[in-house]
Phi, psi and omega in degrees: 000321181291330178293320178293317181297317183292332178277336182286317184270133178256119181258028181282191182294156179292163178297140177273135177277130181301149178300138177084351182294317180294318178298316179298318178295318179297319179294319179297317178295321178297319178295322177296319177294321178298313178298319179298316178296321180294321182286324181294325182289332184231055184269034178274136181295337182264009185266054182298317181296327177295318179295323179293320179290326176296318178298321178294324177296321179292322177297323177296320176297321178297321178297325180291329183266354187304317184286323185270328182213083183299326179295317178296319178298320178296320177297319179295318179296321178295319178296320178295320179295317178296317180297319180292319179292330175297330179296327180289328179285331181281338184287000000 
């Protein structure tokens, strides 16, 4: 039993975090906080035009990140599309 246990557990070095992963995560969280602040300020159900302009602001942020981090920019565009489609349900 001890031979199986000693082969099962690996006591080697911890997993290495890929370069840029922490920076990417921090940027993603910052964008989420920005979106959260924008939404909290205009959480009125009749503010469809406000939600559309917020979605456009997020798309502009995505354009700024397109060259350096296309994946992050795609996530921002998807979030803007969801935010914009929610405006149609609230109207």
